[in-house]
LUMDRENNU-625538 format. One line per 3 residues: number of its first residue (from 1); for each residue x, y, z of N, C-alpha, C. Coordinates in steps of 0.2 Angstrom, whole numbers, plus 5000, padded with zeros to 4 digits. Layout:
! LUMDRENNU-625538
NUM) X:Y:Z:X:Y:Z:X:Y:Z ~ ... .
END
This chain:
! LUMDRENNU-625538
1) 5042:5411:4892:5044:5411:4899:5039:5408:4903 ~ 5041:5405:4908:5036:5401:4913:5037:5404:4920 ~ 5032:5406:4923:5032:5408:4930:5027:5404:4934 .
4) 5030:5401:4939:5026:5397:4944:5025:5400:4951 ~ 5020:5402:4953:5019:5406:4959:5015:5401:4964 ~ 5018:5400:4969:5015:5395:4974:5013:5399:4981 .
7) 5007:5400:4982:5005:5403:4988:5003:5398:4994 ~ 5008:5397:4998:5007:5392:5003:5001:5393:5007 ~ 4997:5387:5008:4991:5387:5012:4986:5391:5010 .
10) 4985:5393:5003:4980:5396:5000:4974:5392:4999 ~ 4968:5393:5003:4962:5389:5002:4959:5391:4996 ~ 4956:5386:4993:4952:5387:4986:4946:5392:4987 .
13) 4943:5391:4993:4937:5396:4994:4939:5403:4997 ~ 4945:5404:4997:4948:5411:4998:4948:5416:4992 ~ 4947:5413:4986:4947:5417:4980:4941:5417:4977 .
16) 4939:5422:4972:4933:5423:4969:4930:5417:4965 ~ 4934:5414:4961:4932:5408:4957:4929:5402:4961 ~ 4931:5402:4967:4928:5396:4971:4923:5398:4976 .
19) 4921:5404:4975:4915:5407:4979:4916:5412:4984 ~ 4922:5414:4985:4923:5419:4990:4920:5426:4988 ~ 4915:5428:4992:4911:5434:4991:4911:5439:4997 .
22) 4913:5445:4997:4916:5448:4991:4923:5445:4990 ~ 4926:5445:4984:4932:5443:4983:4937:5448:4986 ~ 4943:5445:4989:4948:5449:4991:4954:5449:4986 .
25) 4954:5445:4981:4959:5444:4976:4957:5445:4969 ~ 4956:5451:4967:4954:5453:4960:4959:5451:4955 ~ 4965:5451:4957:4971:5450:4952:4971:5442:4951 .
28) 4971:5439:4956:4971:5431:4955:4965:5429:4952 ~ 4959:5432:4953:4953:5431:4950:4953:5432:4942 ~ 4957:5437:4940:4958:5439:4933:4962:5434:4930 .
31) 4967:5432:4933:4971:5426:4931:4967:5420:4929 ~ 4963:5418:4934:4958:5412:4934:4954:5413:4928 ~ 4951:5419:4927:4946:5420:4922:4949:5420:4915 .
34) 4955:5422:4914:4959:5422:4908:4962:5416:4906 ~ 4963:5411:4911:4967:5405:4910:4963:5399:4911 ~ 4966:5394:4912:4964:5387:4913:4963:5386:4921 .
37) 4958:5384:4923:4957:5383:4930:4955:5375:4932 ~ 4959:5372:4936:4958:5365:4938:4954:5365:4944 ~ 4948:5362:4944:4943:5362:4949:4944:5356:4954 .
40) 4947:5351:4952:4948:5345:4956:4956:5343:4957 ~ 4959:5348:4958:4966:5347:4960:4967:5345:4967 ~ 4971:5340:4968:4971:5337:4975:4979:5337:4977 .
43) 4980:5340:4983:4987:5340:4985:4989:5333:4987 ~ 4996:5331:4985:4998:5324:4986:5000:5323:4994 ~ 4999:5328:4998:5001:5327:5005:4997:5333:5009 .
46) 4997:5332:5016:4993:5336:5020:4998:5342:5022 ~ 5004:5342:5020:5008:5348:5022:5013:5350:5017 ~ 5017:5355:5017:5020:5358:5012:5026:5355:5009 .
49) 5031:5352:5014:5037:5350:5011:5036:5344:5006 ~ 5032:5339:5008:5031:5334:5003:5027:5336:4997 ~ 5022:5341:4998:5018:5343:4993:5022:5347:4987 .
52) 5026:5352:4990:5030:5355:4985:5035:5351:4982 ~ 5038:5346:4985:5043:5341:4982:5039:5338:4977 ~ 5033:5336:4978:5029:5333:4972:5028:5337:4966 .
55) 5026:5344:4968:5025:5349:4963:5031:5349:4958 ~ 5037:5349:4961:5043:5350:4957:5046:5344:4954 ~ 5043:5338:4955:5046:5332:4953:5041:5328:4949 .
58) 5034:5329:4950:5029:5325:4947:5029:5318:4949 ~ 5031:5317:4956:5031:5311:4959:5027:5311:4966 ~ 5025:5306:4968:5021:5305:4974:5027:5305:4980 .
61) 5025:5308:4986:5029:5308:4992:5033:5301:4993 ~ 5029:5296:4992:5033:5289:4994:5038:5287:4988 ~ 5038:5291:4983:5043:5290:4978:5049:5295:4979 .
64) 5048:5302:4980:5053:5306:4981:5056:5306:4988 ~ 5052:5304:4993:5055:5303:5000:5056:5309:5004 ~ 5053:5315:5002:5054:5321:5006:5048:5322:5010 .
67) 5049:5321:5017:5043:5322:5021:5039:5315:5022 ~ 5042:5310:5019:5038:5304:5019:5043:5298:5021 ~ 5040:5293:5024:5044:5287:5027:5048:5283:5022 .
70) 5047:5284:5016:5050:5279:5011:5052:5283:5005 ~ 5056:5280:5001:5058:5283:4994:5064:5287:4994 ~ 5069:5286:4990:5074:5290:4988:5076:5290:4981 .
73) 5070:5290:4977:5071:5289:4970:5075:5294:4966 ~ 5078:5292:4961:5082:5297:4957:5077:5300:4952 ~ 5075:5306:4955:5070:5310:4951:5073:5316:4948 .
76) 5069:5318:4943:5071:5325:4939:5067:5330:4942 ~ 5070:5336:4943:5066:5342:4945:5064:5346:4939 ~ 5059:5350:4940:5057:5355:4935:5062:5359:4933 .
79) 5066:5362:4938:5072:5366:4936:5077:5363:4932 ~ 5078:5356:4933:5083:5352:4929:5080:5352:4922 ~ 5074:5350:4921:5071:5349:4915:5071:5356:4911 .
82) 5070:5361:4914:5070:5368:4910:5077:5369:4908 ~ 5082:5368:4913:5089:5370:4911:5091:5366:4905 ~ 5089:5359:4905:5091:5355:4899:5088:5358:4893 .
85) 5082:5361:4893:5079:5364:4887:5081:5371:4885 ~ 5087:5373:4889:5089:5380:4887:5087:5386:4891 ~ 5083:5385:4896:5080:5390:4900:5085:5392:4905 .
88) 5085:5399:4907:5088:5401:4913:5083:5400:4919 ~ 5085:5398:4925:5081:5396:4930:5082:5400:4936 ~ 5077:5401:4940:5078:5404:4947:5072:5403:4951 .
91) 5073:5402:4958:5068:5402:4963:5069:5407:4968 ~ 5063:5409:4970:5063:5414:4976:5058:5412:4981 ~ 5060:5409:4987:5056:5405:4991:5057:5407:4998 .
94) 5052:5407:5002:5053:5408:5010:5054:5402:5013 ~ 5056:5396:5010:5058:5390:5013:5063:5387:5008 ~ 5067:5383:5011:5073:5380:5008:5073:5372:5009 .
97) 5071:5368:5004:5071:5361:5005:5075:5358:4999 ~ 5078:5352:5000:5082:5349:4995:5079:5349:4988 ~ 5073:5346:4987:5071:5346:4980:5068:5352:4977 .
100) 5066:5357:4982:5064:5363:4980:5070:5367:4977 ~ 5076:5366:4980:5082:5370:4978:5085:5367:4971 ~ 5084:5361:4971:5089:5357:4966:5088:5359:4959 .
103) 5093:5361:4955:5093:5362:4948:5092:5369:4946 ~ 5091:5374:4951:5090:5381:4949:5097:5384:4948 ~ 5098:5388:4943:5104:5392:4942:5104:5397:4948 .
106) 5099:5400:4950:5099:5404:4956:5093:5402:4960 ~ 5095:5401:4967:5090:5400:4972:5091:5405:4978 ~ 5086:5408:4979:5087:5413:4985:5081:5412:4990 .
109) 5083:5411:4996:5078:5410:5001:5077:5418:5004 ~ 5071:5420:5003:5070:5427:5005:5067:5428:5012 ~ 5066:5423:5016:5064:5424:5023:5069:5424:5028 .
112) 5068:5427:5033:5073:5428:5039:5073:5421:5043 ~ 5077:5421:5048:5078:5415:5051:5072:5413:5056 ~ 5068:5418:5058:5062:5417:5062:5056:5417:5058 .
115) 5055:5412:5054:5049:5413:5049:5043:5413:5053 ~ 5042:5409:5058:5035:5409:5062:5036:5412:5068 ~ 5040:5417:5069:5041:5421:5075:5041:5428:5074 .
118) 5043:5430:5068:5044:5437:5067:5040:5439:5061 ~ 5035:5444:5062:5031:5446:5057:5034:5449:5051 ~ 5041:5451:5052:5044:5454:5046:5049:5448:5043 .
121) 5048:5442:5046:5053:5437:5044:5051:5434:5037 ~ 5045:5435:5035:5043:5433:5028:5038:5438:5025 ~ 5038:5439:5019:5034:5444:5016:5034:5442:5008 .
124) 5027:5442:5006:5026:5442:4999:5029:5447:4995 ~ 5029:5453:4998:5032:5459:4995:5040:5458:4993 ~ 5043:5455:4998:5051:5454:4998:5052:5449:4992 .
127) 5048:5443:4993:5049:5438:4988:5048:5440:4981 ~ 5042:5443:4980:5040:5445:4973:5044:5450:4970 ~ 5047:5455:4974:5051:5460:4972:5058:5457:4969 .
130) 5060:5452:4973:5067:5449:4971:5066:5445:4965 ~ 5060:5442:4964:5059:5438:4958:5058:5443:4952 ~ 5054:5448:4953:5054:5453:4947:5060:5456:4945 .
133) 5064:5458:4950:5071:5460:4948:5075:5456:4944 ~ 5075:5449:4946:5078:5444:4942:5075:5443:4935 ~ 5069:5443:4934:5065:5442:4928:5066:5448:4923 .
136) 5067:5454:4926:5068:5459:4922:5075:5461:4919 ~ 5079:5456:4921:5086:5457:4918:5086:5456:4910 ~ 5090:5460:4907:5090:5460:4900:5094:5454:4897 .
139) 5090:5449:4896:5093:5443:4894:5088:5440:4889 ~ 5091:5438:4883:5086:5435:4878:5084:5428:4879 ~ 5088:5425:4884:5086:5418:4885:5080:5417:4889 .
142) 5075:5412:4887:5069:5411:4890:5070:5409:4897 ~ 5066:5410:4902:5067:5409:4909:5061:5405:4912 ~ 5063:5401:4917:5058:5398:4922:5059:5400:4929 .
145) 5054:5403:4932:5055:5406:4939:5050:5403:4943 ~ 5052:5401:4949:5047:5399:4954:5047:5404:4960 ~ 5041:5406:4962:5040:5410:4967:5036:5407:4973 .
148) 5038:5407:4979:5035:5403:4984:5034:5407:4990 ~ 5028:5409:4992:5027:5414:4998:5023:5410:5004 ~ 5025:5412:5010:5022:5410:5016:5017:5415:5019 .
151) 5016:5421:5015:5012:5426:5017:5005:5424:5020 ~ 5002:5420:5016:4995:5418:5019:4996:5412:5024 ~ 5001:5408:5024:5002:5403:5029:5003:5406:5036 .
154) 5006:5412:5036:5008:5416:5042:5003:5420:5045 ~ 4996:5419:5043:4991:5424:5046:4991:5425:5053 ~ 4993:5420:5057:4993:5419:5064:4999:5424:5067 .
157) 5003:5426:5063:5008:5431:5066:5005:5438:5068 ~ 4999:5439:5065:4996:5446:5067:5000:5451:5064 ~ 5001:5451:5057:5005:5457:5054:5000:5463:5054 .
160) 5003:5469:5054:4999:5475:5054:4994:5475:5049 ~ 4996:5474:5042:4992:5474:5037:4986:5469:5037 ~ 4987:5463:5040:4982:5458:5040:4977:5461:5045 .
163) 4979:5463:5051:4975:5465:5056:4971:5471:5054 ~ 4974:5476:5050:4970:5482:5047:4964:5480:5043 ~ 4966:5475:5039:4960:5472:5034:4955:5469:5039 .
166) 4957:5465:5044:4952:5461:5048:4947:5466:5051 ~ 4950:5472:5054:4946:5477:5058:4942:5480:5053 ~ 4944:5481:5047:4939:5484:5042:4933:5480:5041 .
169) 4935:5473:5040:4929:5469:5038:4925:5467:5044 ~ 4928:5467:5050:4924:5465:5057:4925:5471:5062 ~ 4922:5477:5060:4924:5483:5065:4921:5482:5072 .
172) 4916:5478:5073:4913:5478:5079:4916:5473:5084 ~ 4921:5469:5081:4924:5464:5085:4929:5466:5090 ~ 4928:5464:5096:4932:5467:5102:4935:5461:5106 .
175) 4935:5455:5103:4937:5449:5107:4945:5448:5107 ~ 4947:5442:5110:4954:5441:5111:4958:5441:5105 ~ 4956:5440:5099:4960:5439:5093:4961:5446:5090 .
178) 4958:5451:5093:4959:5458:5089:4966:5460:5089 ~ 4970:5458:5094:4977:5460:5093:4982:5453:5093 ~ 4979:5448:5091:4982:5441:5091:4988:5441:5087 .
181) 4994:5438:5089:5000:5437:5085:5004:5432:5089 ~ 5006:5427:5086:5011:5422:5089:5018:5424:5087 ~ 5022:5426:5092:5028:5429:5090:5034:5426:5095 .
184) 5033:5421:5098:5038:5418:5103:5043:5414:5098 ~ 5049:5416:5098:5053:5412:5093:5056:5406:5096 ~ 5055:5404:5103:5057:5398:5106:5053:5392:5105 .
187) 5047:5393:5104:5042:5387:5104:5039:5386:5097 ~ 5037:5380:5095:5034:5379:5089:5027:5383:5089 ~ 5025:5386:5083:5019:5390:5083:5013:5386:5082 .
190) 5013:5380:5078:5007:5376:5077:5003:5374:5083 ~ 5006:5371:5088:5002:5369:5094:4998:5375:5097 ~ 5002:5381:5097:4998:5387:5100:4993:5389:5096 .
193) 4994:5389:5090:4988:5391:5085:4982:5387:5086 ~ 4983:5380:5086:4978:5375:5088:4974:5376:5094 ~ 4978:5377:5100:4976:5378:5106:4971:5385:5106 .
196) 4974:5390:5103:4970:5396:5103:4963:5395:5099 ~ 4963:5392:5093:4957:5391:5089:4952:5386:5093 ~ 4955:5381:5096:4950:5377:5100:4946:5380:5105 .
199) 4949:5386:5108:4945:5390:5113:4941:5396:5110 ~ 4941:5396:5103:4937:5402:5100:4930:5401:5099 ~ 4926:5406:5100:4919:5406:5099:4918:5408:5091 .
202) 4911:5408:5089:4910:5410:5082:4912:5417:5080 ~ 4912:5422:5085:4914:5428:5083:4922:5428:5082 ~ 4925:5425:5086:4932:5424:5086:4934:5421:5079 .
205) 4931:5416:5077:4933:5412:5071:4932:5417:5065 ~ 4926:5420:5065:4925:5425:5060:4930:5430:5059 ~ 4933:5433:5065:4938:5438:5065:4945:5434:5062 .
208) 4946:5428:5064:4952:5425:5062:4952:5424:5054 ~ 4946:5422:5052:4945:5421:5045:4946:5427:5041 ~ 4944:5433:5044:4945:5440:5041:4953:5441:5041 .
211) 4956:5439:5046:4964:5440:5047:4967:5436:5041 ~ 4964:5430:5040:4967:5426:5034:4966:5429:5028 ~ 4959:5432:5027:4958:5435:5020:4962:5441:5019 .
214) 4964:5444:5025:4968:5450:5024:4975:5448:5021 ~ 4978:5442:5023:4984:5439:5021:4983:5438:5013 ~ 4978:5435:5011:4976:5433:5004:4976:5440:5000 .
217) 4973:5445:5003:4973:5452:5000:4980:5455:4999 ~ 4984:5454:5004:4991:5456:5003:4995:5453:4998 ~ 4994:5446:4997:4997:5443:4992:4995:5445:4985 .
220) 4988:5446:4984:4985:5448:4978:4988:5455:4976 ~ 4988:5460:4981:4991:5466:4980:4998:5466:4977 ~ 5002:5462:4980:5009:5461:4978:5009:5458:4971 .
END
């Protein structure tokens, strides 16, 4: 069986093997310690649509054409390759893109419609639970399953568990980010996150980093 877990926007320095101390991800650290770790892995693009499309096709963005200005090559996806090799295949993702979906026997988008406006709209707990339920089916056929979560990407939504972690790590902090959460469904979240962080002082940034670490810890727990 092959399980591919993608934690969207996970920074290398947020986990123990890359120097995060104290580590908030003991389970991920254990996987790294027991397995093979690539220290010079470079994303093929600066954002997730083309990067994930490259991950599932082994091609560059200008070849597969997803999120890039050129390329509509006839590419084979991981799911198609595994299917041809006799595997049953499934993906459980909080995003839905053409090459990410293609070739899977089961594709389930586990996030709600307001991914970046509703703290309950995406959850590693929901996504991983769905993947586990599928993988545990009594079937002798080997499987390939892709699990993709936005839990860490969405630190700026101000989920209660993330804030609880940040307050434990930075108990003295009383600044404007203590109850921060961008939840307006009508406007893009990105520009407002950037505007908020551009006005942040050192204490604010330290708290926001703790909020992010709380999101990493949540994924690790799941």
